[in-house]
C-alpha positions in Angstrom: 31.0 69.1 -13.3 29.9 69.8 -9.8 31.1 67.6 -7.0 27.5 66.6 -6.1 26.9 65.5 -9.7 30.1 63.5 -9.6 29.0 61.7 -6.5 25.5 61.1 -7.9 27.0 59.5 -11.1 29.3 57.3 -9.1 26.5 56.0 -6.8 24.1 55.5 -9.8 26.7 53.5 -11.7 28.3 51.5 -9.0 25.8 51.6 -6.1 26.1 53.3 -2.8 28.4 51.0 -0.9 30.7 50.0 -3.8 30.8 53.6 -5.2 31.8 55.0 -1.8 34.5 52.3 -1.5 35.9 53.0 -5.0 36.3 56.6 -4.3 38.7 56.0 -1.4 40.2 52.6 -2.1 40.7 52.2 -5.9 43.9 53.6 -7.3 43.4 55.2 -10.8 46.5 54.7 -12.8 45.5 57.4 -15.4 45.5 59.9 -12.6 49.0 59.2 -11.4 48.1 56.4 -9.0 45.7 58.5 -6.9 42.3 57.5 -5.6 39.3 59.5 -6.8 39.2 61.4 -3.5 42.9 62.2 -3.6 42.7 63.4 -7.2 39.8 65.7 -6.5 41.5 67.1 -3.4 44.6 67.7 -5.5 42.5 69.9 -7.8 41.7 67.5 -10.7 38.3 68.3 -12.2 35.6 65.8 -11.1 34.7 65.3 -14.7 38.2 64.0 -15.5 38.1 61.7 -12.5 34.7 60.4 -13.6 35.9 59.7 -17.1 39.0 57.9 -15.7 36.8 55.7 -13.5 34.6 54.9 -16.5 37.6 53.9 -18.5 39.0 51.7 -15.8 35.7 50.0 -15.2 34.6 49.9 -18.8 31.4 51.9 -18.3 29.6 52.0 -21.6 29.7 55.4 -23.4 26.0 56.0 -23.1 26.3 56.0 -19.3 29.3 58.3 -19.0 
């Protein structure tokens, strides 16, 4: 997954303001307690980060 696609999915699912905030403020336990931004900067594939966000926020499978 490209980073631009990741950002598009986040904003589509959570909205511009909330999505941007989640990326820098929300700690994802499944990713070792990192924020989405930190996880991606550490080399974790954006698709894995997207799926972890979806799991934490119970995004329905048809929107993942």
